[in-house]
C-alpha atoms as one frame of an Amber mdcrd trajectory, in Angstrom:
protein
  42.164  81.128  80.918  40.206  84.330  81.218  42.059  87.391  82.368  40.496
  89.280  85.206  39.926  93.024  85.112  40.060  94.760  88.449  39.453  98.461
  89.015  41.794 100.504  91.155  40.980 103.941  92.474  43.215 106.843  91.568
  44.015 110.301  92.780  43.276 113.313  90.604  45.197 116.572  90.465  43.837
 119.057  93.038  43.689 121.855  90.461  41.733 119.706  88.034  39.357 118.095
  90.538  37.195 121.262  90.760  36.477 121.220  87.020  33.675 119.228  85.459
  35.167 117.220  82.636  33.360 115.726  79.686  35.513 112.600  79.768  35.818
 109.948  82.479  39.036 108.001  83.019  39.130 104.475  84.425  42.334 102.530
  85.050  42.144  98.838  85.864  44.781  96.246  86.556  44.701  93.031  84.538
  45.428  89.949  86.621  44.694  86.244  86.540  41.770  84.840  88.573  42.303
  82.633  91.611  40.578  79.534  92.949  37.528  80.182  95.107  37.944  79.549
  98.837  35.105  78.803 101.253  34.849  78.367 105.009  33.453  74.878 105.729
  31.118  74.467 108.700  30.826  70.924 110.051  29.385  69.139 113.050  28.952
  65.604 114.286  25.869  63.594 113.372  24.774  63.432 117.012  24.665  67.230
 117.250  21.406  69.134 116.800  21.872  70.008 113.076  22.649  66.393 112.263
  23.904  66.015 108.690  22.398  69.330 107.551  25.723  71.141 107.162  27.294
  68.210 105.311  24.331  68.040 102.929  24.533  71.771 102.195  28.246  71.526
 101.411  27.684  68.571  99.080  25.057  70.595  97.210  27.257  73.710  97.022
  28.514  74.047  93.413  31.714  75.776  94.543  33.056  72.865  96.629  35.187
  69.970  95.413  33.142  66.809  95.061  34.274  64.226  97.589  36.356  66.788
  99.491  33.751  69.323 100.559  35.517  70.152 103.817  38.550  71.529 101.989
  38.706  75.310 101.923  39.903  75.372  98.298  37.073  75.111  95.771  37.059
  74.286  92.067  35.628  77.593  90.823  37.496  80.723  89.781  37.005  84.068
  91.459  38.132  87.612  90.773  40.206  89.071  93.624  38.742  92.194  95.162
  42.008  93.971  95.907  44.924  95.226  93.857  47.115  92.261  94.809  50.870
  92.024  95.116  53.273  92.882  92.320  56.697  91.248  92.469  59.950  92.167
  90.857  60.363  90.366  87.524  56.637  90.040  86.813  54.741  91.854  84.056
  52.396  94.635  85.176  49.386  94.914  82.853  46.747  97.631  82.988  43.593
  98.513  81.065  42.937 102.219  80.440  39.531 103.443  79.315  38.420 107.004
  78.490  34.653 107.360  78.181  32.687 110.315  76.844  30.006 110.931  79.495
  28.687 114.097  77.849  26.140 114.673  75.078  28.583 116.458  72.785  31.432
 115.405  70.522  34.918 115.805  71.994  37.895 116.364  69.694  41.681 115.853
  69.728  41.747 113.367  72.576  45.242 112.365  73.704  45.720 109.709  76.386
  49.182 109.304  77.888  50.363 106.774  80.480  53.730 107.100  82.246  55.206
 104.893  84.945  57.358 106.754  87.423  59.876 104.960  89.649  62.550 106.210
  92.013  65.088 106.370  89.178  63.230 106.928  85.905  59.972 107.772  84.130
  58.777 105.476  81.336  56.182 106.122  78.651  53.873 103.094  78.414  51.305
 104.427  75.958  50.675 102.159  73.011  50.012 105.188  70.799  51.068 108.817
  71.225  48.809 110.157  68.458  45.594 112.010  69.232  42.132 110.678  68.369
  40.320 113.096  66.077  36.947 112.905  67.826  34.971 110.911  70.350  31.175
 110.750  70.134  28.908 110.600  73.208  28.800 107.252  75.038  31.881 106.105
  73.146  35.239 105.238  74.642  38.930 104.894  73.877  40.597 101.728  75.204
  44.261 100.910  75.652  46.196  98.086  77.322  49.723  98.645  78.590  52.334
  96.126  79.714  55.557  96.637  81.617  58.081  94.156  83.027  58.852  95.400
  86.514  62.603  95.762  87.067  62.778  97.907  90.213  61.747  97.412  93.833
  59.806 100.063  95.719  57.087 102.603  95.009  55.760 102.903  91.452  53.314
 105.592  90.306  51.225 105.174  87.172  50.444 108.657  85.817  47.537 108.765
  83.353  46.952 112.108  81.609  44.076 113.035  79.281  43.872 116.167  77.117
  41.026 117.073  74.749  39.205 119.962  73.069  35.530 120.807  73.564  33.106
 121.891  70.837  33.647 125.471  71.956  37.375 125.137  71.243  38.397 125.077
  74.919  41.438 122.896  75.654  40.986 120.698  78.724  43.459 118.582  80.640
  43.418 116.303  83.691  45.403 113.391  85.076  45.208 110.728  87.758  47.851
 108.959  89.850  47.860 105.273  90.792  50.453 104.223  93.359  51.543 100.642
  94.021  54.462  98.830  95.649  56.764  96.314  93.965  57.984  93.602  96.325
  60.999  91.305  96.215  59.992  87.696  95.395  63.303  85.892  95.862  66.338
  86.171  98.087  69.452  85.089  96.179  72.808  84.427  97.854  75.940  83.162
  96.128  79.115  81.476  97.349  82.309  80.688  95.449  84.539  77.692  96.051
  87.968  77.336  94.433  89.195  73.901  93.398  91.562  72.418  90.879  89.787
  70.942  87.890  92.026  67.887  87.934  95.501  66.997  89.256  97.214  67.474
  85.914  95.387  70.569  84.725  96.964  73.992  84.453  93.703  75.845  85.096
  91.472  76.053  88.149  87.767  75.331  88.375  85.388  77.570  90.277  82.254
  76.162  91.928  79.328  78.542  92.356  76.589  77.754  94.866  73.401  79.790
  94.421  70.959  79.764  97.347  67.463  80.818  96.235  64.726  81.433  98.809
  61.038  82.016  98.096  60.071  84.996 100.293  56.510  85.299  98.962  53.399
  83.802 100.578  52.601  81.361  97.769  54.480  78.419  96.217  56.510  78.866
  93.055  57.173  76.552  90.164  60.845  76.977  89.280  60.824  76.780  85.507
  64.493  77.578  84.943  67.554  78.475  87.002  70.614  78.797  84.784  73.965
  80.529  84.854  74.996  82.612  81.858  78.819  82.674  82.046  81.027  85.513
  80.914  83.260  85.107  77.866  86.124  84.053  80.152  84.443  80.891  81.471
  82.588  77.811  80.329  79.924  76.426  82.673  78.598  72.974  83.580  75.413
  72.567  85.631  75.570  70.085  88.525  71.858  69.985  89.334  70.946  66.676
  87.687  71.524  63.021  88.484  72.437  60.785  85.543  70.034  57.864  85.105
  70.682  56.162  81.805  70.596  58.460  78.801  68.745  61.348  80.460  69.488
  63.326  83.591  66.890  63.765  86.331  66.748  66.962  88.362  68.040  66.622
  91.910  64.844  68.352  93.067  62.498  65.803  91.477  59.954  66.063  88.673
  57.760  68.681  90.383  60.086  71.597  90.975  57.986  73.552  93.489  59.498
  75.949  95.986  57.256  76.478  99.000  57.083  79.845 100.835  60.280  80.580
 102.815  61.956  77.423 101.484  65.523  77.607 100.185  67.111  75.603  97.383
  70.781  75.287  96.448  71.949  75.191  92.827  75.540  74.267  91.955  77.580
  75.193  88.873  81.131  74.452  87.835  83.003  77.113  85.849  86.292  76.548
  84.093  88.483  79.301  82.630  88.830  79.112  78.879  92.396  78.374  77.701
  92.743  81.696  75.893  92.051  83.617  79.120  93.966  81.459  81.602  97.324
  82.924  82.506 100.566  80.985  82.423 100.627  80.765  86.197  97.550  78.577
  86.058  94.742  80.857  87.218  92.954  84.016  86.246  94.151  86.636  88.716
  92.390  89.521  90.397  88.661  90.288  90.286  86.922  88.605  87.362  83.323
  88.568  86.138  81.817  85.078  86.403  78.425  85.663  84.792  74.824  86.177
  85.901  71.965  83.976  87.072  68.770  83.753  85.008  65.749  82.683  87.094
  62.287  81.989  85.642  59.290  80.944  87.736  55.493  80.681  87.656  52.990
  81.448  90.419  49.276  80.947  91.058  47.638  80.062  87.736  50.670  80.349
  85.471  51.743  83.946  86.039  55.318  84.128  84.852  58.191  86.011  86.429
  61.828  86.392  85.513  64.864  87.805  87.275  68.455  88.252  86.181  71.078
  89.037  88.757  73.784  91.598  88.191  77.159  90.341  87.006  78.675  88.106
  89.694  82.293  88.888  90.523  84.856  86.580  92.029  88.178  87.388  93.632
  90.699  84.832  92.371  92.847  83.248  95.087  96.296  84.751  95.470  99.239
  82.370  95.505 101.993  84.929  95.994 105.312  84.365  94.269 105.327  80.571
  94.621 102.455  78.157  94.153 102.431  74.599  95.458  99.883  72.203  93.927
  99.364  68.452  93.943  99.514  66.343  90.804  99.054  62.932  92.396  97.978
  61.733  95.853  96.286  58.505  97.013  92.851  58.689  98.623  93.528  55.918
 101.139  96.834  54.741 102.627  97.784  51.981 105.072  98.907  52.707 108.608
 102.715  52.841 109.027 103.280  52.092 105.330 105.113  54.639 103.129 103.170
  56.315 100.294 104.095  58.804  97.580 102.682  62.145  96.561 103.700  64.257
  93.528 103.967  68.003  94.042 104.236  70.786  91.500 106.082  74.010  92.366
 105.414  77.025  90.142 107.286  80.328  90.032 104.385  82.789  89.660 106.709
  85.734  89.162 107.009  86.979  85.601 110.411  88.611  86.057 112.477  86.992
  88.810 114.366  83.669  88.921 114.270  81.758  92.205 116.736  79.358  93.819
 114.606  76.986  95.890 115.439  74.898  98.968 112.918  72.332 100.273 112.488
  71.649 104.006 110.164  69.016 105.503 108.826  69.307 109.062 107.207  66.272
 110.672 103.882  66.478 112.528 102.393  64.243 115.222 100.659  62.015 112.683
 102.375  62.530 109.302 106.110  61.917 108.893 108.210  62.861 105.872 110.660
  60.256 104.578 113.747  61.738 102.939 116.344  64.449 103.261 115.168  67.852
 104.450 116.906  71.008 103.259 117.818  69.767  99.813 118.462  72.082  96.898
 115.875  72.123  94.127 117.896  74.370  91.843 116.923  77.485  89.960 113.349
  78.053  88.850 112.834  80.492  85.978 109.881  82.950  85.866 106.502  81.334
  85.061 108.080  77.875  85.028 107.461  74.881  87.269 108.999  71.616  88.434
 107.540  68.366  89.732 108.933  66.212  92.511 107.797  63.045  94.269 107.860
  62.936  98.065 107.446  59.968 100.407 105.420  60.054 103.626 104.294  57.735
 106.405 101.383  58.022 108.827 101.447  56.744 112.404  97.826  57.617 113.244
  94.593  56.263 111.765  91.769  58.383 110.413  91.602  61.428 108.172  95.015
  63.071 108.423  96.224  66.415 107.091  99.485  66.671 105.170 101.456  69.643
 106.469 104.979  70.853 107.118 106.494  71.794 103.735 108.755  74.857 103.613
 110.209  76.430 100.469 112.986  79.006 100.786 114.197  81.326  98.053 117.932
  81.723  98.750 118.153  84.840  96.569 115.748  86.896  98.698 116.014  84.777
 101.862 112.232  84.428 101.815 110.452  81.331 103.189 107.031  80.081 102.023
 105.131  77.797 104.429 102.562  75.239 103.270 100.315  73.587 105.847  97.113
  71.618 105.379  98.127  70.833 101.797  95.761  67.879 101.469  94.084  65.130
 103.468  94.398  61.352 103.264  92.434  58.578 104.898  94.712  56.287 106.930
  93.394  52.764 107.559  94.808  49.756 109.349  96.256  47.212 106.917  94.682
  43.734 106.854  96.687  41.148 108.803  97.215  37.649 107.543  95.491  35.292
 110.054  98.192  32.615 109.464 101.032  34.956 110.388
């Protein structure tokens, strides 16, 4: 596809504007063309023009055959304005220095810098001077820059040269443009155990990506690059046979102001997981890599900063579940297997277990029994029996662990949920 060249006016230094220079500087932005749009004019056949308007639209070479009343045509056009530049896209510009005089100009040096709020970058393809430039000749240069900052950008183009009389001349022009934000990215972390027998915890990351531009985007890639502490598994496909199909369908378009959720599962690597079962404190999860295309294939890419997650704190004692049924029968006892871990690395605990009944869940067994001593970073498993007197989704609560050494009690409510159903009755009974 042909690349469009579009001129953009610049501002010259006040001190240099009064001088007549032998060279002329033109700076143009390189962008892709867009589809031609027209304004259809129609009327009914019984109106005075009859089918005149319809005939003219059918004969118009810019309209789509068979769909002349659509505004979007099938021809390409060059936009007449500078256009929007979004973060993550590549800014391309064509710089031309033309000798408008009738004399030879020597030692021409063209320099292009891009100034942002935080830095100044040299974008010139060559920093060496051209020995001479004959009349009606020009020096051309194309610069490219991947935009990585939001806000005001100023392209500073400077030209220095020497006349035949040996006089050194210098002038520059400024081209200001704004870089806009194309996407709004929000992240959420969810903590969950990887499985009931695992010693490490999984972390689920939900990334909400919203298109805040005025045109649709084709989402080419949205991936999570994990840190060295985690391994990642994408949960954005549905398995159908040997290959997985994206949950968003074959055509992954994101319309303006639409939001899409991407889900990833991260698991701590064994060499980084601590003995207590989780990675503690603030840890670096990784960063999102987003690639998209707009209009006629213009590509953009964004990488978020390193995402950080605060690991859940379990205190001195952690209570986890190793086994629990999904569904239980009403007023029939069922078993769960709990795991108690001493998260302290220095202190031994002497544990006592107490069970407090709720309105729906009742513990079966002796409350206040001794569990014995629990060494630092060690754990024990025990099976407990319960009974539910109410149907529906019920929460298991009411466990209390007391350390007799420090006289400290740890309360555990809303440990898990089970679905309680009415057992089937024998019709002959």
